[in-house]
N, C-alpha and C positions, 0 to 999 in steps of 0.2 A: 564634286564641291570644285573650289577653284584653284586647293593647295594640290589636287590631284595632277589636271591641265597642267600646271605652274612646272611638275616633276615629269610630265609627258615630255613637255616643250624643254626642258635640259636637258633631256637625250638627245634631242639632234646638236650634231657639234658639237660634241661634250669636252670630243678630244681639244679641237679650236679654242673653246669657254676656257678651260684649263690650264692652255699656255697664256695666253693671253693674261697675264698682273695688272691686277687695277689694287693702286696706290693711293695709301692721303699724300696732298701737297699744295695743302694750307685748313684753314680752322672749314670752309664749305666746301673744296676744291678737291676732286680727285684726278688720278692720270693715269689715261693708261693709252700706251704708245707711246706717240707724240700727243695723242685729245686731251687737249684741259676739259671737266668737265664739269659743271658746278652744281650741286645737289640745294634744293630748298632746303632752311631753320626746318625743324619743329614749329604747329601752328597751334595756335589760341582761340578759348570760342569762349567768348565772353554770356553768363545769363543774369538774367538782368529781375529781382521781384517774381523770383519762383514763389510759390507759397507747400510751406512747411505747414499741413493741417496737424491742430490738439501735437505737440512735440517733447517726447517721450525725456522720462529723467535721464541725466544720462550718468550712462555707469562704467566706469572705468574698469573692474577689474573682468566686464565680457574684454570677449575679443576683440579688437582693436579696428572691424570689416562691423561690431555690430551695438559698440557705445550709444548708437547714437541712435535721429535719422539719416536715412543719406544722402544725402545730395544727391541728383536723376545725373545731373552730368558725369559723374564717375563711377559709375554703376556700371560693375560688369555681373549678367546673370545676377543671382544673388548678392554676391557681397559686390564691394567696389574695388576700380582700382589704387592701387598701392603709389604714389606717390606722381596721381595724376590730376593733382587739386594745387591752381596755383596756392599757401599756405596768408600770404601777404593780402589775398584776395578778398580773404573774404569778410561778408559785412549784415550781416542779421539784421533785419527791422519789424515793428508790433504792427506795420502798416506800410506800404508802398508809402514813400519820402518823412517816413518817422527818423528822427535821431537815432543815430544808430543803436543796438542795446550792445551791457557791456559783456567782453568773454572773460570768465573767470566770476562775472557776479551776475550774470542772469540765463550765460547760459556756458557748456565746456564745448571744447569742439575739438576732435582727432585727426589734427588737420592735415596726419599721412596716406590716411582715408578715403576723406571730403565724409565723415558722420556729424552730427549736429547731437545735444540735447541740452535740455531746461536744469539748471540747478533751482535745488529750492528755495524761497528766498526774498528769491529773484524778480522780478518785473514780467518772465514772462506764465502767465499759468497755464492751468495744470489742461483748461482746455481752447486755450487760445492758438489760433496759427500766427505764426511768424513767416516770414515773407526774406528769400536768402540773396542776396547777388558772389557773384563768384568769374572766375576765371578759373579752365584748366586745359590743360590738355589731351591731346591726341597721341598714340605709334600710328607709326608707316613705317612700311618697306618701300620704297622706292628702290629700281633696276636696274640695276644699269647695260643695256642692252648695246649688245651687234648687231643693225638695219643688217635688212635686203641689199640693202645696195651699197654696201660694206663700213658704214660709219661705225660712228660708233655716240650713246647716248643715252640721256637722264631720265626715264618713266617717271612718276608718281604712283604708286602707290592710295587704295581706297585705305581712309586714315578712318580709324577705329580708340576707343575705349580703352579695347582688353586684345579683341582677331584683327588685326590689320590686317589685309591681305595686299598678297603681289599682284601688279600690272599685270595686266592682260596680254599677252604677247601673238604681232602679230605673225602674219605669212614670213617665213624663212626669215625669222627674229631669232635670236640665241641669247639666254638672260646669262653674263658675263656674274652677275654681283649684286646679289641686296644691299641695297645700305638699311638699316633704323632706326629711324628718325626716334626717339622717345623727347617725352615730355621736357621742358624747363633746358634745350641739351645746348650747355655756350660753345660748341665746336664737335666734331668730326674726332674722333680715336679707334683706332684701327677696333673696340667694341664694339663697332655700327657699321664693317665694312661685313660684308657674306660672302665672300666666294664661294661660286655655285662649283665643288667639286668632285659633285657626284648625282647625277640622274633620280637616282635613287639607293634601297641597301641593297647594302650586295650581297643578294641571291648567295647562298653555297653551293657548291654539286650537288649534284641530287644522288641521299643515300643511298645504298645498297646492301640492306634491307633497310627500307624507311623507315622513320622516328618513329612511324602507326607500329607501321608492322612487325618493330622491335617491344615496345612498350602500351601501345593500343590492340592487341593481335584480334578480341574477341569483339569487342567495335569495330575493324576494319573488316569486318566474315559479315560481318551481319549489312558493313556494308554495302560490302561489295557483290552478298548474296538478295540484296535489294527487301533486305529482312527491316523488323520496326528496331531505330534506336531515339531511346531515351538521351536527350542530352540538357543536363538538370547545370546551368550557371550563377553561378552561388559564388555571390559577393559584395560591397558595400554601395554607396554612393556614385561609383562609376560605373554599376553593376547596376541598379535601380535606371540612372540612365532619364530618370521622371525632368530633370534642368535641359534635355535636346531638344530643340524643335523637333516633333517625330522622334520620343524613342524608340517605336516598331520598330521604327526604319532602320536610324542611327545608332542603336547599341552595342555594342563590338558584339557580341552574341550574336547580335538578329545576322548584324553580317557576315561574320561566323557562320552558319547553318544557312543562311539562303547560299552562299560560295560552297558550301558542300552539299548540300540540295544541289546544285546543279553539276559537279564532281559528279557523285553518285546518284543521278535522279530516275536512280526502280527506287530505291530506299525509301522508306520513310522515315522520316527525320522530325520530330518530334522535340518541342524548344524546356524547358523550363525555367522559372529564374526565378529563382531563393534572396533577396536581398533586401540590405539595411545600412539606408547611408549610414555616415557619423559613427559605424562600429566599423566592431574587427572580428577573427574568427573567437577568440576568448567568451565574447560577447552573445553571440551564440549557445556557448554552452551554460552561460547563467543564466539561461533565461529558462524560467519552471512547465513542467505538462498546461499542451494550456495555451501557454504563450503565441503569441506571432507569428515571434519568431524562434519554436522552441529547434536546437536543433535535432534529439531524434527525431522529432512527426514533421520538419520541411521542410528538410535535407536528408536525412538519411531513410525517414518512410518512404519521401516518394519512388525509388528504386528507381534511378537509374543506370542504360549502362556505363553512360560517360559523363563526370561530371568537370566542369573549367572553374578553377577560383582565381580569383580576382581581390586582391585584398594588402590595398596600401593605406584601408590600416593600421594595418599588423608591420606598418616598418620601422618599427620599434625596437624587434623583435632580436635578442643577436644569434648565434649558428647555434648555442642550448636551448634560447626561449622557441628558435626554431622546429628546434630534434623533436622536441620535451610536444607541444602542441600541436606543430603537422606528424610525428609519430603517428598521434590519434588516431588524427584524423583518416592519419594512413591502413590502420588496424581497424578500424570503423572500417574508410570503406574496400576492404579486402573483403571484407565483416559477409554484406553485403554484393559484393560480385562486379560492386562496379570500380570500372580507368577511369584512373584521374591525371589529371593535364592541370597543373600549377604555373598559370601567367606569371612571370616579374611584372613589377610597374611599372609607371611611365614615369618621368621623370617629374615633379612638382616644384613650388618655389625654389628658387635657385637657393635663397638662405636655409630654407630648410634643407637641405639637401649636405648645404657647409658651401656650395657651389660660386666663385667669385662673381663669374666670365659661362658665357654659354657657347663660350667656345672652348675647344679641345676637350670638348667633355665624352670621350665616347663611354670611358671607366665609369659605370656606376660606383660612388661611395659608397653608400652607405651598407650597411654589414649584415639590412636583411637583406639584399635581394642577393650577395656572396654565401647567404647560409642557404638559401632557394637552390642554386647552385648547385653548390654540394647534398644538402640532400637529396635532393634527387636524382644526382646522378648515384649517390647509394644506395640510395634507394631501388632502385632501375622506372623511376620513375617520366612520366613525357609531359618533360617546358618545352616550354612556348617563351620563349625568353623575346614581350617584348621593348624593358629594358635597354636591350640591344639594339633597335632600332628609336628610341628617341635620344640615343648616345651620336649620333649619328645627323639630325638633322639638321646640326649647323655646318655639314660637309655641301648638304641642301640647300644654302641658303638661308634655309627662315633655322631664326630662334625657338629653341621650346615654347614656351611661356607663351609667347604668343598665339597657338594652340589651348590655351587653357579660358574656358571660356566666364571661370570670374578670380583669373586674373589666380590661381591655386594652386586648384589640384583639376580640375572638372574639364578632359579631354573633351575639345571640340568635336563636330563626325569624321572631319578630317582624320583626327589624332585617334578618335575610335575603329580607325580605318587599323592603324599599326596590329592594334592586338589582331584582327581578324589576322591579317598577313602571320602574323607567327607562332597561329596555330592552323591556319592552312600548308605554311613550312612542316609539321608534322605526317602528310598526306602525300 
Protein backbone atom coordinates (compact mmCIF):
# COMPACT_ATOMS: atom_id res chain seq x y z
CA UNK A 1 0.00 0.00 0.00
CA UNK A 2 1.12 3.53 -0.73
CA UNK A 3 0.50 4.55 2.90
CA UNK A 4 2.93 1.87 4.03
CA UNK A 5 5.57 3.18 1.65
CA UNK A 6 4.85 6.67 2.91
CA UNK A 7 5.54 5.68 6.52
CA UNK A 8 8.72 3.82 5.64
CA UNK A 9 9.97 6.76 3.61
CA UNK A 10 9.12 9.12 6.44
CA UNK A 11 11.58 7.27 8.67
CA UNK A 12 14.47 8.65 6.60
CA UNK A 13 15.93 11.71 8.28
CA UNK A 14 12.91 11.97 10.56
CA UNK A 15 14.77 13.97 13.19
CA UNK A 16 15.56 16.57 10.54
CA UNK A 17 11.96 16.62 9.34
CA UNK A 18 10.61 17.04 12.84
CA UNK A 19 12.96 19.93 13.45
CA UNK A 20 11.86 21.84 10.35
CA UNK A 21 8.79 23.89 11.06
CA UNK A 22 6.19 24.14 8.34
CA UNK A 23 3.82 27.01 9.08
CA UNK A 24 1.06 28.98 7.39
CA UNK A 25 2.16 32.12 5.58
CA UNK A 26 -0.99 33.13 3.67
CA UNK A 27 -4.26 31.81 2.34
CA UNK A 28 -2.45 29.24 0.17
CA UNK A 29 1.15 29.78 1.25
CA UNK A 30 3.43 27.86 3.58
CA UNK A 31 6.74 28.93 5.07
CA UNK A 32 9.65 26.54 5.62
CA UNK A 33 12.71 28.37 6.81
CA UNK A 34 13.34 31.15 4.29
CA UNK A 35 11.28 29.49 1.56
CA UNK A 36 7.66 30.31 0.76
CA UNK A 37 5.63 27.60 -0.97
CA UNK A 38 2.25 27.76 -2.66
CA UNK A 39 -0.38 25.01 -2.37
CA UNK A 40 -3.03 24.64 -5.07
CA UNK A 41 -6.63 24.96 -3.97
CA UNK A 42 -9.27 22.23 -4.19
CA UNK A 43 -10.10 20.71 -7.53
CA UNK A 44 -13.65 20.61 -8.90
CA UNK A 45 -15.01 17.98 -11.26
CA UNK A 46 -17.91 18.90 -13.54
CA UNK A 47 -20.45 16.21 -14.44
CA UNK A 48 -22.98 16.75 -17.23
CA UNK A 49 -26.10 14.67 -17.87
CA UNK A 50 -25.33 11.65 -15.71
CA UNK A 51 -28.17 9.20 -16.31
CA UNK A 52 -30.03 7.93 -13.24
CA UNK A 53 -32.38 5.07 -14.10
CA UNK A 54 -35.72 4.72 -12.32
CA UNK A 55 -35.17 7.31 -9.64
CA UNK A 56 -36.43 5.86 -6.32
CA UNK A 57 -38.82 7.76 -4.07
CA UNK A 58 -37.00 10.11 -1.71
CA UNK A 59 -36.89 8.54 1.77
CA UNK A 60 -36.34 11.24 4.39
CA UNK A 61 -36.28 8.63 7.18
CA UNK A 62 -33.35 6.67 5.78
CA UNK A 63 -29.70 7.32 6.60
CA UNK A 64 -28.60 10.52 4.89
CA UNK A 65 -26.42 8.68 2.37
CA UNK A 66 -29.30 6.30 1.50
CA UNK A 67 -32.25 8.65 0.94
CA UNK A 68 -32.22 8.26 -2.83
CA UNK A 69 -30.06 7.41 -5.80
CA UNK A 70 -26.37 8.10 -5.22
CA UNK A 71 -24.62 10.42 -7.63
CA UNK A 72 -21.72 8.49 -9.14
CA UNK A 73 -19.15 11.24 -8.72
CA UNK A 74 -19.51 11.40 -4.94
CA UNK A 75 -19.82 7.67 -4.34
CA UNK A 76 -17.41 6.34 -1.75
CA UNK A 77 -17.59 2.56 -1.66
CA UNK A 78 -21.21 1.67 -0.75
CA UNK A 79 -21.99 5.14 0.62
CA UNK A 80 -21.30 8.66 -0.60
CA UNK A 81 -18.75 11.21 0.56
CA UNK A 82 -20.15 13.89 2.82
CA UNK A 83 -19.68 17.50 1.62
CA UNK A 84 -18.20 16.43 -1.72
CA UNK A 85 -21.17 17.70 -3.77
CA UNK A 86 -21.35 21.42 -4.54
CA UNK A 87 -24.93 21.92 -3.31
CA UNK A 88 -25.63 24.88 -5.59
CA UNK A 89 -24.61 22.98 -8.70
CA UNK A 90 -27.17 20.18 -8.86
CA UNK A 91 -29.63 20.27 -11.78
CA UNK A 92 -31.95 17.42 -12.77
CA UNK A 93 -33.63 17.13 -16.17
CA UNK A 94 -35.97 14.56 -17.71
CA UNK A 95 -33.71 14.50 -20.78
CA UNK A 96 -30.50 16.28 -21.82
CA UNK A 97 -31.31 19.88 -22.73
CA UNK A 98 -34.81 19.80 -21.19
CA UNK A 99 -36.01 22.37 -18.68
CA UNK A 100 -34.73 21.75 -15.12
CA UNK A 101 -36.95 19.73 -12.82
CA UNK A 102 -38.04 21.46 -9.62
CA UNK A 103 -36.58 20.46 -6.29
CA UNK A 104 -39.32 20.17 -3.66
CA UNK A 105 -41.93 19.46 -6.34
CA UNK A 106 -40.45 16.87 -8.68
CA UNK A 107 -37.59 15.57 -6.56
CA UNK A 108 -35.77 16.04 -3.28
CA UNK A 109 -32.04 15.86 -2.63
CA UNK A 110 -29.78 15.22 0.35
CA UNK A 111 -27.17 17.75 -0.72
CA UNK A 112 -24.70 17.04 2.05
CA UNK A 113 -24.34 13.44 0.90
CA UNK A 114 -25.20 13.70 -2.80
CA UNK A 115 -28.27 11.53 -3.27
CA UNK A 116 -31.62 12.29 -4.94
CA UNK A 117 -35.10 10.78 -5.06
CA UNK A 118 -38.36 11.56 -6.86
CA UNK A 119 -41.44 12.98 -5.11
CA UNK A 120 -44.91 11.56 -5.50
CA UNK A 121 -47.09 13.76 -7.68
CA UNK A 122 -44.09 15.30 -9.41
CA UNK A 123 -43.06 15.12 -13.05
CA UNK A 124 -40.78 12.08 -12.70
CA UNK A 125 -42.55 8.77 -13.44
CA UNK A 126 -41.73 5.69 -11.34
CA UNK A 127 -39.95 4.03 -14.26
CA UNK A 128 -38.46 7.19 -15.76
CA UNK A 129 -34.82 8.12 -15.94
CA UNK A 130 -33.45 11.56 -15.10
CA UNK A 131 -30.20 13.26 -16.04
CA UNK A 132 -28.10 14.94 -13.37
CA UNK A 133 -25.56 17.71 -13.90
CA UNK A 134 -23.47 18.78 -10.94
CA UNK A 135 -20.02 19.61 -9.63
CA UNK A 136 -18.13 17.90 -6.85
CA UNK A 137 -14.82 18.30 -5.10
CA UNK A 138 -12.15 15.77 -4.25
CA UNK A 139 -9.81 15.33 -1.31
CA UNK A 140 -6.07 15.67 -1.78
CA UNK A 141 -3.02 15.05 0.38
CA UNK A 142 -0.17 17.19 -0.89
CA UNK A 143 3.27 16.89 0.67
CA UNK A 144 5.92 19.37 1.66
CA UNK A 145 9.15 17.62 0.67
CA UNK A 146 12.82 18.24 1.37
CA UNK A 147 14.49 17.17 -1.87
CA UNK A 148 17.79 15.34 -2.23
CA UNK A 149 19.28 18.66 -3.38
CA UNK A 150 18.25 20.31 -0.11
CA UNK A 151 15.45 22.48 -1.48
CA UNK A 152 11.84 22.38 -0.31
CA UNK A 153 8.92 21.74 -2.65
CA UNK A 154 5.20 20.97 -2.62
CA UNK A 155 4.19 17.75 -4.35
CA UNK A 156 0.56 17.13 -5.25
CA UNK A 157 -1.04 13.91 -4.09
CA UNK A 158 -3.52 11.70 -5.91
CA UNK A 159 -7.01 13.20 -5.51
CA UNK A 160 -9.94 10.99 -4.56
CA UNK A 161 -13.44 11.60 -3.29
CA UNK A 162 -12.73 9.61 -0.10
CA UNK A 163 -9.24 8.06 -0.04
CA UNK A 164 -6.56 10.45 -1.32
CA UNK A 165 -2.99 9.19 -1.44
CA UNK A 166 0.06 11.30 -0.62
CA UNK A 167 2.62 11.51 -3.44
CA UNK A 168 5.49 9.07 -3.64
CA UNK A 169 8.93 10.28 -2.61
CA UNK A 170 11.99 10.17 -4.79
CA UNK A 171 15.43 8.88 -3.72
CA UNK A 172 16.91 10.87 -0.88
CA UNK A 173 13.74 12.87 -0.24
CA UNK A 174 12.09 13.51 3.11
CA UNK A 175 8.44 14.29 3.76
CA UNK A 176 8.10 17.20 6.18
CA UNK A 177 4.31 17.52 6.25
CA UNK A 178 1.12 16.66 4.44
CA UNK A 179 -1.46 19.28 3.50
CA UNK A 180 -5.07 18.08 3.51
CA UNK A 181 -7.00 19.90 0.79
CA UNK A 182 -10.76 19.38 1.13
CA UNK A 183 -13.65 20.27 -1.23
CA UNK A 184 -14.61 23.96 -1.42
CA UNK A 185 -11.84 24.92 0.99
CA UNK A 186 -11.58 28.73 0.98
CA UNK A 187 -8.06 28.92 2.43
CA UNK A 188 -5.58 26.86 4.38
CA UNK A 189 -5.89 26.71 8.14
CA UNK A 190 -3.97 24.80 10.79
CA UNK A 191 -6.54 22.00 10.45
CA UNK A 192 -5.14 21.23 6.99
CA UNK A 193 -1.49 21.08 8.06
CA UNK A 194 -0.22 17.66 9.20
CA UNK A 195 3.51 17.78 10.01
CA UNK A 196 5.23 14.39 10.03
CA UNK A 197 6.17 14.08 13.69
CA UNK A 198 6.90 10.35 13.76
CA UNK A 199 7.55 7.68 11.14
CA UNK A 200 5.24 5.04 12.57
CA UNK A 201 3.47 4.02 15.74
CA UNK A 202 6.04 3.94 18.57
CA UNK A 203 6.01 0.28 19.55
CA UNK A 204 6.54 -0.22 23.30
CA UNK A 205 9.66 -2.04 24.47
CA UNK A 206 9.43 -5.83 24.33
CA UNK A 207 7.83 -7.00 27.56
CA UNK A 208 8.96 -10.07 29.45
CA UNK A 209 6.84 -12.08 29.71
CA UNK A 210 5.08 -11.06 26.50
CA UNK A 211 1.33 -10.38 26.56
CA UNK A 212 0.80 -13.69 24.75
CA UNK A 213 2.80 -15.55 27.40
CA UNK A 214 0.70 -13.92 30.11
CA UNK A 215 -2.78 -13.99 28.59
CA UNK A 216 -2.65 -16.60 25.78
CA UNK A 217 -0.43 -19.36 27.20
CA UNK A 218 -2.28 -22.32 25.65
CA UNK A 219 -2.38 -20.80 22.18
CA UNK A 220 1.25 -19.77 22.38
CA UNK A 221 2.36 -23.22 23.55
CA UNK A 222 0.63 -24.84 20.56
CA UNK A 223 2.19 -22.32 18.17
CA UNK A 224 5.66 -22.91 19.56
CA UNK A 225 5.22 -26.68 19.46
CA UNK A 226 4.10 -26.65 15.83
CA UNK A 227 0.60 -27.79 16.75
CA UNK A 228 -2.81 -27.12 15.25
CA UNK A 229 -4.40 -23.79 16.22
CA UNK A 230 -7.87 -22.69 15.18
CA UNK A 231 -8.31 -18.90 15.17
CA UNK A 232 -11.84 -17.48 15.07
CA UNK A 233 -12.22 -13.89 13.85
CA UNK A 234 -15.59 -12.71 15.15
CA UNK A 235 -17.04 -9.31 14.35
CA UNK A 236 -19.14 -7.00 12.21
CA UNK A 237 -18.69 -5.53 8.72
CA UNK A 238 -15.07 -4.61 9.44
CA UNK A 239 -14.36 -8.28 10.06
CA UNK A 240 -16.54 -9.40 7.14
CA UNK A 241 -14.59 -7.06 4.88
CA UNK A 242 -16.68 -7.78 1.79
CA UNK A 243 -16.28 -4.17 0.73
CA UNK A 244 -12.50 -4.52 0.38
CA UNK A 245 -10.67 -5.10 -2.89
CA UNK A 246 -9.64 -8.72 -2.37
CA UNK A 247 -10.96 -9.38 1.17
CA UNK A 248 -9.26 -12.77 1.26
CA UNK A 249 -5.95 -10.88 1.26
CA UNK A 250 -6.65 -7.57 2.98
CA UNK A 251 -8.98 -8.29 5.91
CA UNK A 252 -7.33 -7.70 9.28
CA UNK A 253 -7.61 -11.37 10.23
CA UNK A 254 -6.00 -12.48 6.96
CA UNK A 255 -3.12 -10.08 7.53
CA UNK A 256 -2.77 -11.21 11.15
CA UNK A 257 -2.79 -14.94 10.43
CA UNK A 258 -0.40 -14.48 7.51
CA UNK A 259 2.08 -12.81 9.86
CA UNK A 260 1.42 -15.36 12.59
CA UNK A 261 2.25 -18.18 10.16
CA UNK A 262 5.50 -16.43 9.28
CA UNK A 263 6.30 -16.05 12.99
CA UNK A 264 5.49 -19.71 13.73
CA UNK A 265 6.12 -21.53 10.43
CA UNK A 266 5.81 -25.03 11.91
CA UNK A 267 2.37 -24.42 13.38
CA UNK A 268 -0.81 -25.43 11.52
CA UNK A 269 -2.98 -22.33 11.84
CA UNK A 270 -6.59 -22.46 10.65
CA UNK A 271 -8.58 -19.24 10.26
CA UNK A 272 -12.35 -19.21 10.64
CA UNK A 273 -14.30 -15.98 10.14
CA UNK A 274 -17.76 -15.33 11.57
CA UNK A 275 -18.92 -11.80 10.80
CA UNK A 276 -22.22 -9.98 10.42
CA UNK A 277 -22.29 -6.50 8.90
CA UNK A 278 -24.26 -3.84 10.70
CA UNK A 279 -24.70 -5.94 13.84
CA UNK A 280 -23.16 -6.21 17.30
CA UNK A 281 -22.59 -8.87 19.95
CA UNK A 282 -26.16 -8.61 21.23
CA UNK A 283 -27.43 -9.32 17.71
CA UNK A 284 -25.72 -12.72 17.92
CA UNK A 285 -27.24 -13.45 21.31
CA UNK A 286 -30.74 -12.82 19.98
CA UNK A 287 -30.50 -15.09 16.92
CA UNK A 288 -32.50 -18.33 17.31
CA UNK A 289 -31.03 -21.82 16.80
CA UNK A 290 -30.56 -22.66 13.15
CA UNK A 291 -30.11 -19.06 12.02
CA UNK A 292 -27.10 -17.99 10.00
CA UNK A 293 -25.53 -16.11 12.91
CA UNK A 294 -26.63 -17.98 16.02
CA UNK A 295 -24.08 -17.37 18.77
CA UNK A 296 -24.03 -20.93 20.11
CA UNK A 297 -23.72 -22.58 16.70
CA UNK A 298 -21.53 -20.11 14.79
CA UNK A 299 -19.21 -18.94 17.55
CA UNK A 300 -19.03 -21.36 20.47
CA UNK A 301 -19.56 -24.57 18.50
CA UNK A 302 -16.57 -23.74 16.29
CA UNK A 303 -14.45 -24.71 19.32
CA UNK A 304 -11.64 -22.25 18.55
CA UNK A 305 -8.35 -22.19 20.38
CA UNK A 306 -8.21 -18.41 20.01
CA UNK A 307 -11.01 -15.91 19.44
CA UNK A 308 -10.27 -12.37 18.26
CA UNK A 309 -13.34 -10.14 18.50
CA UNK A 310 -13.85 -6.83 16.68
CA UNK A 311 -17.11 -4.94 17.22
CA UNK A 312 -17.07 -1.26 16.41
CA UNK A 313 -20.86 -1.64 16.40
CA UNK A 314 -20.70 -2.19 20.18
CA UNK A 315 -19.35 1.34 20.56
CA UNK A 316 -22.53 2.59 22.21
CA UNK A 317 -21.81 0.51 25.33
CA UNK A 318 -20.62 2.06 28.57
CA UNK A 319 -18.69 0.31 31.34
CA UNK A 320 -21.78 -1.33 32.77
CA UNK A 321 -22.85 -2.57 29.36
CA UNK A 322 -19.39 -3.95 28.60
CA UNK A 323 -19.18 -5.68 31.97
CA UNK A 324 -22.56 -7.32 31.45
CA UNK A 325 -22.31 -8.33 27.79
CA UNK A 326 -18.61 -9.11 27.63
CA UNK A 327 -18.80 -10.85 30.99
CA UNK A 328 -21.15 -13.38 29.42
CA UNK A 329 -18.76 -13.86 26.50
CA UNK A 330 -15.82 -14.29 28.90
CA UNK A 331 -17.62 -17.05 30.78
CA UNK A 332 -18.71 -18.79 27.58
CA UNK A 333 -15.20 -18.78 26.12
CA UNK A 334 -13.71 -20.10 29.34
CA UNK A 335 -16.30 -22.89 29.37
CA UNK A 336 -15.14 -24.14 25.94
CA UNK A 337 -11.46 -23.64 26.73
CA UNK A 338 -10.92 -20.80 24.25
CA UNK A 339 -8.56 -17.90 24.82
CA UNK A 340 -9.73 -14.44 23.83
CA UNK A 341 -8.19 -11.28 22.36
CA UNK A 342 -10.34 -8.14 22.39
CA UNK A 343 -9.61 -5.69 19.58
CA UNK A 344 -10.35 -2.07 20.36
CA UNK A 345 -12.06 -0.39 17.40
CA UNK A 346 -10.70 2.00 14.83
CA UNK A 347 -11.66 5.69 14.76
CA UNK A 348 -14.82 6.40 12.75
CA UNK A 349 -16.52 9.51 11.37
CA UNK A 350 -15.34 12.39 13.58
CA UNK A 351 -18.77 13.72 14.57
CA UNK A 352 -19.81 10.21 15.66
CA UNK A 353 -16.92 10.33 18.12
CA UNK A 354 -17.48 13.89 19.27
CA UNK A 355 -14.29 15.05 17.54
CA UNK A 356 -13.96 18.45 15.91
CA UNK A 357 -10.46 17.86 14.54
CA UNK A 358 -8.33 15.02 13.21
CA UNK A 359 -5.27 16.33 15.04
CA UNK A 360 -4.34 16.11 18.73
CA UNK A 361 -6.57 13.05 19.06
CA UNK A 362 -4.30 10.49 20.72
CA UNK A 363 -6.90 9.71 23.39
CA UNK A 364 -10.01 7.92 22.13
CA UNK A 365 -13.00 9.76 23.67
CA UNK A 366 -15.45 6.84 23.43
CA UNK A 367 -16.59 5.33 26.76
CA UNK A 368 -16.69 1.93 25.06
CA UNK A 369 -12.96 1.95 24.38
CA UNK A 370 -12.14 2.99 27.93
CA UNK A 371 -14.49 0.27 29.19
CA UNK A 372 -12.79 -2.40 27.08
CA UNK A 373 -9.41 -1.45 28.51
CA UNK A 374 -10.72 -1.66 32.08
CA UNK A 375 -12.56 -4.92 31.42
CA UNK A 376 -9.53 -6.59 29.85
CA UNK A 377 -7.24 -5.49 32.68
CA UNK A 378 -9.63 -6.57 35.44
CA UNK A 379 -10.25 -9.96 33.83
CA UNK A 380 -6.66 -10.61 32.72
CA UNK A 381 -7.62 -10.79 29.07
CA UNK A 382 -5.47 -9.96 26.06
CA UNK A 383 -6.20 -6.56 24.54
CA UNK A 384 -4.99 -5.56 21.07
CA UNK A 385 -5.35 -1.80 21.25
CA UNK A 386 -5.80 -0.75 17.62
CA UNK A 387 -7.50 2.46 18.77
CA UNK A 388 -4.15 3.75 20.06
CA UNK A 389 -2.67 3.31 16.60
CA UNK A 390 -5.49 5.18 14.89
CA UNK A 391 -5.19 7.96 17.44
CA UNK A 392 -1.59 8.67 16.38
CA UNK A 393 -2.04 8.66 12.61
CA UNK A 394 -2.15 12.46 12.64
CA UNK A 395 1.42 12.41 13.99
CA UNK A 396 2.40 10.45 10.88
CA UNK A 397 0.86 13.09 8.62
CA UNK A 398 -2.40 11.23 7.94
CA UNK A 399 -5.96 12.37 8.67
CA UNK A 400 -7.43 9.04 9.74
CA UNK A 401 -10.70 9.55 7.86
CA UNK A 402 -8.81 9.31 4.57
CA UNK A 403 -8.48 5.58 5.34
CA UNK A 404 -12.27 5.08 5.43
CA UNK A 405 -13.40 3.65 2.11
CA UNK A 406 -17.03 4.63 2.72
CA UNK A 407 -16.12 7.99 4.28
CA UNK A 408 -17.61 6.73 7.54
CA UNK A 409 -16.27 3.57 9.18
CA UNK A 410 -14.85 1.00 6.74
CA UNK A 411 -11.02 0.94 6.85
CA UNK A 412 -9.04 0.40 3.67
CA UNK A 413 -6.33 -2.31 3.48
CA UNK A 414 -3.78 -0.09 5.20
CA UNK A 415 -6.29 0.67 7.96
CA UNK A 416 -6.81 -3.07 8.32
CA UNK A 417 -3.08 -3.55 8.77
CA UNK A 418 -3.20 -1.47 11.96
CA UNK A 419 -5.36 -4.17 13.55
CA UNK A 420 -2.81 -6.80 12.53
CA UNK A 421 -0.04 -4.62 13.98
CA UNK A 422 -1.86 -4.44 17.31
CA UNK A 423 -2.41 -8.20 17.34
CA UNK A 424 1.18 -9.09 16.48
CA UNK A 425 2.40 -6.79 19.26
CA UNK A 426 0.99 -9.37 21.68
CA UNK A 427 3.42 -11.97 20.34
